[in-house]
N, C-alpha and C positions, 0 to 999 in steps of 0.2 A: 161319626165322631164330632165332638165339639172341642174347639181350642179357644180358650178365653184369653184374649190379648193378641194384638197383631204386630208386635215388635219382632225383632229378629228371632227371639226364642219361640214365639208363637208360630211364625211362618216357617222356620226350620222344622218345627214339630209337624206342621201340616205336610211339608215335603216328605219327611221321614215316614209318616203314616202312609202316604201314597206309594212311596218307593219300597217300603219294607213289607207291606201287607201282601199276603199270598192270594187274597181274594179281593173282589171289588170293594172299594171304600169311598165314602163320601165324607168330606170334612167341611164343617162350617166354622169359620174363624169369626168369633164375636168380639167386637171392639166398641168401647164406650164412646170414642170420638168418631167423627165422620171420615177420618183419615187414617190410613194404615201406616206401618213402619216404625211406630214407637220412637225410641231414642235416635234412630237414624234420621227421622224428620225433626224431632223436638229436643235432641240432646247433642248431636254432632254440631260443632261450631260451623257457622255459615260459610266461613272462608276455607273450610276443609272439604272442598268439592270432591276430592278423590275418595274420601271415606263415605261421603253422602252417596256416591255412585253405587254403593252396595244395594241401594233401593232398586237398581235395575235388575239385580239378581232376584230380590224378593218379589218384584213385580211378576216375574215369570212363574213363580209358585202360585200366586193369586190368580194367574190366568190359566192354570191347569183345569181341565174340565171337571176333575174330582173335587175342586176346592171352591168354596163360595165365601165371599166377604160380606159380613153383616155389620155395618157400622152403626153407631148411635144406639147400641144395645148394652145396657149396664147390668152386671150381676148385682142383685139386691133390689134396686128400684124397678127394674123391668122383668127380670127372671130370677128365680131362686135356684139353689142347688137341686132341690127336689124336682123342679121343672126341667132342669137340664138332664137329670138322670132318667126322667120319664120319656124325654124326647130322643136321647142318644144312648148308644151302647157304652160309651165311655166319654169322660170329660178330662181335659188337660188344662190346668191353670198356668198361665204364662204372663202374669201381669207385672213382672219386674220388680224394681225397687224405686219407688216414686218420691221419697222424701229424704232430706238430709238428716244426718245425725246431729244432735245438739252438742254444744260445748260444755254445758252445765256450769256456767259461771255467772256471777251477778251482772245485771244489765243486759242480758241476752235478749230480753223481750222489748227493749227500747225501740221506738221507730228509727229506722236506719240500720238496724241489725237484721240481716236478711239471709235466708238459706240460699246458697249458690244455685240450687236447682230452680228457685223462683227467678233468679236473674237470668239463668240459661234459658228457661222457658220464655222469659220476656223477649230476649233478642232472637229466639227461634220462632216466635209467633204462636206459642201454645195458647189455645182458646181459654184455658183456665186463668190466664194472667192478662189483666187490662194493659193495653199498650201505653197507657199513661201512668202506669204504676211507678216508674222510676224517673226522677229528675236528678240528673247528675250535676248538682250545683255545689258539691263539696270539692275544694281543691285537692284534698287527700283522701284516699280510700285504702282500707286494709282488706286483703283476701287471706283468710286463714286456711292453710293447707298447701301442700307441695306435691300435688298429683296432677294428672292431665286435665281434670276439670278446672282446677285452679289456674293452670296455664292458659286454657281456653278463655277463661273469664278475663284474666289480665291482658291477654292479647287483644281481645275485643275492646276493652277499655283504653288500651294504648293506641290503637289504630285511629286514623281519621275516618270520617264518614265517607270521604272520597274513595278510600281504600276498600270500603265495604259496599260501595254502590253497586257493583256488579254481582253481589251475592243475593240470596233470597230473603234477607232481613226485611221484615215488614216496613213499609214506608214511614209510618208514624214513629217506629222505633229508630229508624235511620235519622229522622229529624231530631229526635232527642239526643242521639249520639253526636250529631253535628253541633248541638248547643252545649255539649259537655264542658264543664269548668274544671275537669280533673287535670291536675298537673303532676301529682305524685301518687304512685301505686305501691303499696307495701305487700309483698307476698311472704307470709310468715310460716316457718316450719319449726316444730318443737324439738326435732332431732337434727342430725347433721346431714351434709350433702350425700353421704353414703347411704342414708336411709330414705331419701326422697323417692317418690313413686313415678317420676317423670319417665316417659319413653324418650329415647335419644332424639328422634325426629321432632317431637313436640318441643323439646328443650332448645334445639338448634334454631327453631323458628323465632324464639324470643330474641336471640342474638341478632337476628336479621331485621328487627323492627326499624322502619325508617323514621318513625315519629317519636321514638323513646330511647333514651340512654338506659341500658340495663347494667345495674351495679350490684356487686357482691363485696362484702367486707372481707378483706384478706384473713382476718383472725377467725371469721366464721366459715371459711372455706377449707380450713385445715381438717384432715381426716386422720383417724387412728387406724393403723393397719394398712396392708397392701393387697391382701388376698380377697379381692372382690370379683364378682362376675363381670363379664365383658361389658354388659349394659351399664352397670354401676360405674365401672372405670371410665366409660365414655362420658357419663354425666359429670363425674368429678373433674375430668379434664376440662370440659366446657366451663363449668362453674369457676374453676381456678383461673382459667384464662380471662373470664370477665372480671375477676378480682384484681387482675394485673393491669387492666386498661383504664384510661381516664375518660370521664364523660366528655362529650363533644358539644354539649349545649342544645340537644334536641328539645322540642317543645314539652315533652313529658319525660318522666323519670320512673323507672321501675327498680325498686330496691328488693332484692331477693335475700331474705333473712333466714338464718338458721340458729338453732339452739336458743329459741325464744318461744315461750308459751303464753297464750292469753290468760290472764287471771281475772280481769274485770273490764267490762265495757262501760265507759264513763258517760255521764250526762244526766240531765233532769227531764226535759221534755222529749229529747231525742239524743242520738249518739253525738258525743262531743270529743271522744278520745278513746284510746285503747291502751290499757295497762298491760305490759308484758313483763315476764320474769325470765332472766337468763337461766338456762337449764344445763344439765350434764347427765351422764349415765352413771347409775349406781353400779356397784360390783355385780349386782344381779341383772344388770342390763336394762333397768327401768329408768324412765326419765324422772329426774328430781329437780326441784328448784334450788337455786344458789342464794336466794335472798337479794339478788341484784335486779333492780327494776328500771323500766324505761316506759315512757308514755308517748304514744303517737297521736298527733292532733288531727285525727280522722273524723269525718262526718258520716261515714258509712263503713260497716263491717260486713263482709260477705263470708259466710261460713261454708267451707268446702272440705270437711273432714270425713267424708264417706256417705254413701247412700244406705238406706234401709227400706225393706219392704213394709207394707201395711197389711193388716188382716183383711181377708175377704169374708163377706157375710156367709156364715154357715160352713166355713172351711177351717180345719184345724190350723193353729198357728202357735209357734213357740216364741214367747217374749224374750227368751234368753238368746236365741240365735237369730231372731227376726226373720225366720223362714217357715215354710210349711214342712213339718216333719214328714220324712219319706224314707223309703228303702228303694234305692235305684229308681226313684221317680214315683213309686207307688205310695199313695196317701191312704186311701181306704178302697173298699171294693168299687171298681169302675171309676175311681177318681185318681188323677195323677198330676204331677207338677213338673215343670221344666224351667230353665233359665235362672235368673237371680233369685226368684221366689223359692227356688229349690235349693240352691247352693250358696246364696249370699252374693253380694256385688263383687265378684272376682272375674278375672279374665278379660279378654277383648271380645268384640262382636262375634268373631268367628268361633270362640269357645262355645257359644250357644248351639252350634251345629252338632258337635259330638255329644254335648249334654242332652240335646233333644233326641238324638239317636238312641242313647241309653234308655231314656224314659219310654220311647216307643217300643224298643225291644221288650221291656218289661210288660208294657200294656198288651202287645200282641201275643206274648206268651201266656198271659193271664186269660185272654179271651179265646185262645185256640180251643176249638171243639166245644165251646160253651154256647148256651142259648142266647139268641139276640133278643134284647128286651126293649130297646128304644123304639118308640112308635113314629119317629120322624115328624111329630106334630108341632114343631117349633113355630112354623109360619102361622098356623091357625091360632096358636097361643098368643103370639105377638099382635096379630090383627085384632083379637078379642080385647086386648089391652090398649089398643090404639097406638101401638108402637110401630112406626114405619122405618125399617132399617134402611140405611144408606147402602146401595149396591155398589159393586166394583165399577160399573159403568158410570154411576153418579160420582164416584171418586175421581174418575178420569175427567169428568166435567169440571170438577174443582181444579184439577191440574191445568186444564185448558184455560180456565179463567185466570189463574195465576200467571200463565204465560202471556196472556193478553194484557194483563195489568203491567207486566214488566215492559212490554213493547210501548205501552202508552206513557210510561214514565222514563223511557230510554234507559232501562236498567237490566242488564244481563238476560238470562233465560227465564227467570221466574221470580216473582215477588209474592210472598205468602199473603193470603187473605187473612184478616184478623177477625176472630170471633166466630161463634157457631152460626149466628144468623147470616153472616156474609157467605159462609161456606154452604149452608143449606140453600140460600137463594141461588148460588152459582150452580148447584147440582140439580135443582128442581125447577129452574126457570125454563 
């Protein structure tokens, strides 16, 4: 079997294949980066060490004798769908949702208007993003969105470099954060507190920031109705408590705004401001503008209004749902899908486990009693194309180099290496 993508969805799929199969199975996990774990490594905030510890579970799957990690192998440039179907009995696509949704407003393409995923990739050390990409020289920044990704972004912006020193933030990024000129952060939601997508734990963390006053406007914290789920009631209670307290003069300020929607990003050469419109709910429950406007003098806008998947070469894709069309994980004969690419960006990391299990049940049922067609010739094919995969052992060498770097810098357990070249030098030296 081939699994494309080594994030939680991909590794849970590999585990399910090993555990559910009634006959011996060999699973190759193909990953375009030299490093496994997907969003656990490059999406979870660096100060969320308890969540990042999920990697310890995923590691055990990659160490199963039936599972092999092949890093640095990309669908399209290195192998095609036909190549995979020739080498394997079945293929499962698990590449997640890699890009942000757009706002669709004027000025969105100005320099300084950035997808939150790019900013997250930056402080998480993703090799796709130059560590010099961001210069935090604007006193005010807006983050559009009121979900957990937005919370992570504003928390990193609000903290001092000293607070992040013990994390795995790349050292070049830590130096940029230390030089940050940011004084005010605006987190903007177009609906009310009762509609925000925070989890209670993430929201509480904002209120515990030592370096920033967290402020909510009393008139924006009012909610209509009382019959809310427990999680939502908890969020409302916290937000209303923030609305009742006075700032104490911390170095930074976080304004959490509700019932405001972005209508235009202002500027000529780069972002100079963000125009917002007050909103309300229509009788049909839709967000509509009230004609009351406000402009924030921000020099950067980070868009965090949801993730979406991108098409894979040779794989069916629905532009309406931004997923691969499937039935219980089945795409076409011997082709399957799991994770966000299958269902959209919903759920938490653990949701991918049950999702993968469903796909694998479908796959094994389809293959039961059928003829085996894969020739297992992926190694020869890659060698002929001069593609040298990164092995699991070489990934461990990257980890070891990151631990050594942390020691040399007197910083925590690990500091991420930056860039593909540095990682390949570490694993092949």
